[in-house]
N, C-alpha and C positions, 0 to 999 in steps of 0.2 A: 262535560259529562263525566270524563275520566277523573277529573279532580274530585268531583262530588263522590264517585264511588271509592276513590282512595280514602277520602276523609271518613266515609261510612265504615270501611273496614280497617281503620287505623288500629282500633282496639284489638281486633283479631290478630293483625300483624304483631302487635306487641305481645301477645299471649303465645303465639306461635313462636316468636324468638326466645320466650322465656321458659317454654315447656318442652320436656324431652318426648314429644308426641310421636316422633319418628320411631322411637323404640317401643311405644305402647300401642298405636292405632293397629288394628288387624288389617294389613294392606296386602295386595298381591306383591310379589317379588319384583315384577317388572315395574310396578308403580313406585316401590321404594327406590329402585335404580334410577328411574327417571327423575324423581324428586332430588336425589342426591347430585344428579348431573347439572341440576339448577343452582346448587350451592345452597343459597338461603332464600328460598321462593317466598313471595308475598302471597296472601290469600287470593288475590286476583288471578295470579299465575297458575296457583294450583286448581281454581275453578275452571280456567281455560283448558289445562292439561287433562283434567279429569272430568270434563263436562258430561262424558258418557258413563261415569262411575259415581253417581250420587251417594251410594251407601258408604263408599270410601271418604267421600268428603264429610259425611256426617261422623265418621270414626275419627276423622283428623280434629274436627271442631270440638266434639265432645271430650277429647283428650286434652285439648290446648286450654279451654276455658275453665274458670272456676266451677265447682259442683253446683252452686247456687244459680248461676247463670244457666248451666245446662240443664238443671232441673226445671226451671221456669220455662225454658225452651221446650222441653218435653211435655209440659203440661199445656202450653199454648198449641202444640201440635195436635196432642190428643183432643183438645177442645173443638177441633176442626172437623172431626169426624161424628158420624150419627150416633154411634153406640158407645160413646165415651162414658165411663163410670155409670153404665146401665144397671149394674147389680149393687147390692149392698157392700160387699168386700171391696169392690173397685172404687165405690164411693168413699168408704172409710180410708182407703189408701190415698186418694186424692185430697182429702180433707187434711190428712196428716201431713202431707207434703206441702199443702197450702200454708198450714200453720208454721212449718220449719222455714219456709221461704221468708216470712215476716219476723220470725223469732228464731234465729239460727242458734239453739241452745241444746244442752244435753236433754233437757226434758222433752222437747219436741223431736229430737233424734230418736229417743227411745219410743216415743210414741209411734214413729214410722216403723220401728223395729217390730213393735207388738202387733200392728196390722199387717205386716208384711211376712206372714209365716210361709213356710215352703209352698202350701197350696196356692198362694197368691202369685208365685213366681211365673206361672203359666200365662199371665196376662201382663200387659204393658204397663198399667196402672200399678200392680204390685212390684214390678221391676224398678219403677221410679221410687217407691217407698223403700225398697231394699237399697237402693243407691244412697239414699239419704242415711239410713241406718249404718251403713258401712263406711260412710264418709269420714268417720272418726271412731275412736273407741275400739273395743274387741269385737271381733266377729263370732266369738264363741258364745254358747248360751250362758245365761246368768249363773248357772249352778256350777259352771266350770271355773275355777279361780284363776286359771292362766290367762295371760294377755296374748292375743294374737291379732295384730293389724291387718286390714284388708290387703291383699296383694295390689301392687302398683297398677293403676289403670283400670281397676275392676269397676269403680263407679261409673267411669266414662263407657265401659262395655255395656253396662246396664242401661245407662241413658240412651246410648246409641241403639241398643236392641229395642228399647221401648219405642223410639221414634220410628224405626223401620217397621215395627209390628203395627204401630198406628196406620202408617202408610198402606201396609198389606190389607188392614182391616177397611181401609177407605177405597178399595178396589171397585166396589159396586158403582160408585158414582165418580170415580177419577182413575186415570191410569197410574200405576205405581211410579213409574219414572217421572212423570209430571207432578205427582203429589210430592214425592221426594225432593225435587228441585224447589217446590213451593216451600216445603218445611226448611230447607236450607236458607231461602230468602228470609223466612221468620227468625231463623237463627241469627242471621246478620242483623235484623232489626232489633232483636234482643239485646245483642252485645253492644250495639251502637247506642242503646238507650231508647229507641224509639218505642219499643214494646215492653219497657219495664213499668211495672204498676207504681202509682203514687205512694209514697211510704217506702220505697225500696231502701233508701239509705237510712231511713230513721228507724225502721222495723218497729213500728208501734204497737202492733197487735200482739196482745199478752198470749202466752202459751195456753193452748187449750181453749181459747176464746174466739176461734176463728168463726165457727158457724157457717162454714162455706157450703156451697152447693154445686160442686164439681164444675163442669163446662160452662154452665151458666154464670157463674161467678167470674170465671176467667175471661169468658166473652164479653161481659159487663165491663170488666177492667179495660179490656182492650178497646171496646167500643166507646168507652167514656172519654178517651183521648188524654187521660191524666198520665203522661208519661214523663219521663225525665228528658231533658234536653241534651 
């Protein structure tokens, strides 16, 4: 059983070792001190140590893994709650994010930027679109010629914030802590490849041609079983 778990989290351990997440994730001081005492902890060790702090585990994982994985994880988490993408603005943000997942291009990034105006930042779907828009390029408006890159870690903060917001929105039918731990499990499944959609590596969907329908499309992808091994 332990060997299966270690195999499942091998990619997470790889990215944890490659990423400066300890300096980016928003963690309590005592958590940072405990982590540093472990030296070079594995994901399993972090989960055991922080079993009662799921929000901090989400912070660590969103800082350690690539933005594209984090974004898909956030979309999967959102699709689990009843009010996911229930209004036009949220749906537009989700559709733009889905296009970017399969076509990680400047065109789709700018489409996410267009739909994620400041009024959308108050909801989790808008935060995901803004995370994409700030994943590269300048964070300044188009009419300002200067180039300013997003601060280190900011896309991870937005994805983490969206996941935690989805958990808060799911309180009516689930407890927050329980839902957060389920979301962390989904993150592990995404990173391991079990919850990646077919075409993840090929990225065959053309920019602007997604035609997605929010949670239904994501749930259909999950339920179809078409995942990478």
